[in-house]
C-alpha positions in Angstrom: 24.0 -74.5 -89.9 22.1 -74.9 -92.2 20.5 -72.5 -94.7 16.3 -71.5 -94.1 15.1 -71.0 -97.6 16.3 -73.9 -100.0 16.9 -72.2 -103.1 17.4 -68.8 -102.2 20.9 -66.6 -102.5 20.8 -64.3 -99.7 17.9 -62.2 -97.8 17.4 -58.4 -98.1 15.1 -56.4 -94.9 15.0 -53.0 -93.8 15.2 -51.9 -90.1 15.2 -48.4 -88.2 18.2 -46.6 -86.6 15.9 -44.3 -84.2 16.4 -40.9 -83.2 16.8 -39.5 -79.8 15.6 -36.5 -80.7 14.0 -34.2 -84.1 16.7 -33.5 -86.0 17.6 -30.2 -86.9 17.2 -30.3 -90.6 14.8 -28.4 -93.5 12.0 -31.2 -93.7 12.0 -32.8 -90.1 8.8 -34.8 -90.6 10.3 -36.7 -93.2 12.3 -38.4 -90.3 9.1 -39.5 -88.7 8.0 -42.8 -88.9 4.7 -45.0 -89.0 6.2 -45.9 -86.1 6.3 -42.1 -83.9 9.8 -42.4 -84.2 12.5 -40.3 -85.4 14.7 -42.4 -87.7 17.2 -43.3 -90.3 16.0 -46.3 -92.7 19.1 -48.9 -92.5 18.6 -51.4 -95.4 20.9 -55.0 -95.5 21.6 -57.4 -97.9 23.3 -61.3 -96.6 24.2 -64.4 -99.0 23.3 -67.8 -98.2 26.1 -67.8 -95.5 24.4 -64.5 -93.5 27.6 -62.5 -94.3 26.7 -59.2 -95.0 26.9 -58.2 -98.6 25.6 -54.9 -99.2 23.6 -52.0 -96.8 22.1 -48.6 -97.6 22.1 -46.0 -94.9 20.5 -42.5 -95.8 17.1 -42.2 -96.8 14.9 -41.4 -93.8 12.4 -43.3 -92.0 9.2 -42.2 -93.8 10.6 -44.4 -97.2 8.9 -47.5 -97.6 11.1 -50.2 -97.8 10.2 -51.4 -101.3 11.3 -47.8 -102.2 15.1 -48.0 -100.5 15.4 -51.3 -102.3 14.7 -49.6 -105.7 17.0 -46.6 -105.3 19.7 -49.0 -104.5 22.6 -51.0 -106.4 20.3 -54.3 -106.5 17.1 -52.9 -106.8 18.6 -51.3 -110.4 
């Protein structure tokens, strides 16, 4: 398999893990995403061989990808 972006060292992407129901926490609306679902944010980083090298789970679905990246080890 050839690497789709010559010169790149890896990929970073964020996605949501949907929750089936509204979470029982102090601020459940923080878990509500722009896609009108409750969920958690998952960020995954893979290298040029498409092996997962880092992941971050725990932010609420309402948090933007850029903010999640800025809070992770790689963003610092």
